[in-house]
N, C-alpha and C positions, 0 to 999 in steps of 0.2 A: 648695452643693455643685456643683462644677464634675466631667464625666469628666473625665479626665487627657487624653485625646484627643481635645475637643471639637474643633469650628472655629469660628472667631467670621463673624458676616456679611463682616466685611469679608475675610476668607482666603476665603472661598468666591467673594467679587465678585472676587476675585484669579486664583484655583483656575478659574471660567468666562471673565475676560480673556485665559487661558492659552491656554482650550482653544478658543479664537475666532480664535489664532493658532497653527494647528496649527506652521509652521517653525520657528518660536521655542522650541516644545514638543519638536519634535523635536531641536534643535540643542543646546539645555539635555540632555537627556536624554542624547546622545554624549559633552557634557562630562562628565558625571556618572560614565557608563563610565570613561569614559580616564581622568578621575580616581583611579575607586575603584580601577582595573588599577596605577594608578602609586605610591598606596597600598601595594596587598597585594605588589605589587613588590619594594617599596622593603622595610615588615612582614619577611616572607619571606629580603630579604640579612640582615637583624637576627637570622636565626635563629625567627621569630616560625612559629606553624603558622593559617592563617588560611581557615576552610572556603570555597571558592566561594562566589558572591556574585552574586546577579543584583536588585539592590535598591539602596538608596542611603546600607547601611552595609557594614561588615565585620567579623564574629567573629573574632577572636583571641587567641589563648595564644604571651603570651610565651615566650621561652627559659627553660630551666631555673634559670639564672642567678637569675630575676623572678619573683614569682610574680603574676599579675593585679589583685590587692588593690595587693600595692606598686606595678604602674605607674599603674594605678587612682588612687594617691593623690598620686604625684608630679608624676604629669598635673595634678591638680586643684590643689597647691600652687603649680602654674606657671602657671594660672587655666585649663585646657584640661580641656575637661570631657567624660567618655566615659564610658558605664553600667558598673556592674560588682556583681555579684548577690552572697553569700554565700548561695548555693543548693547544695548539691551537683554535680547534675549540672552547672553552668554554670561553677563560680565559677572553674574556671582561665583563663577567660577573659573577654574585654572586649569591649566592643558600640562602636566608632565610625564615626559617621556620616559620613559624604564631605561635606563643607562645601568651601568656595572654595579654590583652589590657594592662594591667599596663606594662610591656615586650615591646610591641609594642608602645607605649607610648617614650619609653627609647628611642627605637631604631628610630624610626622616628625623636623625636630629636636632636639626635644625628648624625644622617643622616642630616637633615638638616645645622647646624652648619657645617658638614664636606663641604658641598653643598656651604656652601657661605663663606666660606674659603678658598675654591680653585678656586671661582669667581674673589678673589682678585688678 
């Protein structure tokens, strides 16, 4: 049995190495923040509501033409994974982790297509 949020020994060594290179750490934080803002702006442009975030993820509600579950399932069909929970208070939202620019470009393009199909 493993905790779902445990950290392996290799991950711990990597984290320690990152802390030893503070310039890299700060540059990576700036990159994640810039990508998060780009993703937020693109989602809002497509009619999503996105809560403000200071983390490496966004919590977004799709426009009225699409449920969060439909968005989640259609992304999963395209092998793009986001988190969705069927819990009353949050079922209208999905959690999107900020990845590389290439991953987020793929996510945004898929989201655009899904939204366009939902509007038809």
